[in-house]
C-alpha positions, 0 to 999 in steps of 0.5 A, a space after each residue: 634475267 632470262 625466261 625459259 619458255 618451254 612452249 616457244 620455238 623462238 629465242 628472243 633477245 631484248 635491247 638491254 642485253 643487246 646493248 650490254 653485249 656491245 652489239 651493233 645493227 651491222 652484227 645482225 643478219 636478216 630475219 623477216 618473219 614477224 612475231 606476236 608479242 605477249 600483248 598480241 601485237 605484231 612485232 617486226 624483228 630487227 634481225 638475228 644473231 648467233 651467239 655462244 651461250 655458256 650453261 655451266 661448263 657447256 657452251 651452246 650456239 644460239 640463234 637469237 631473234 633481236 626485237 626492239 621492244 620492252 621486256 623485263 627479261 633480257 632474253 627468252 630461251 625456248 624449246 630448241 635451246 632446251 633440246 640442244 642441251 638435252 634439258 628438262 624444265 619444271 615450271 613448278 620447281 623453277 628448275 632446268 636439269 640437263 646432262 653434262 659429261 657424267 653428271 646432271 647439272 641444274 639451273 635454279 630459278 628465283 620465285 622472288 625475282 620472277 615477282 619483281 620482273 612481273 611487277 616491272 612489266 605491269 608498271 612499265 610505261 612505253 616511250 613513244 617513238 624511240 628505238 632502243 637498238 638504234 641508240 647503240 650506234 652512237 
């Protein structure tokens, strides 16, 4: 599940998606600015990677910052992604609408899935001393 955060300038990729795409550490370029997690802790990114993201019939290039941290989401898409699409998001309606060719397309979120991901985040117990991304080398 992807989180749309209209207040964020960052596009974040988490380990599950990183590993699922078969990406390796050598695919990353340097990204040296630290980030602040939802818990207020400093997170040092593993790097950055540019990937094509298909939205309906449109494909947009996105620079993801890769972090080695737990999240119930696979990625967070922020303002630059919304602006590139010319999209408007509504948290109230759990929708993103964007123009595509001669029509307006819609991405619809699921409130029940959001609840499940929130419960997963609350119940998560972090494992000490393991690097999720480094495991991809083996």
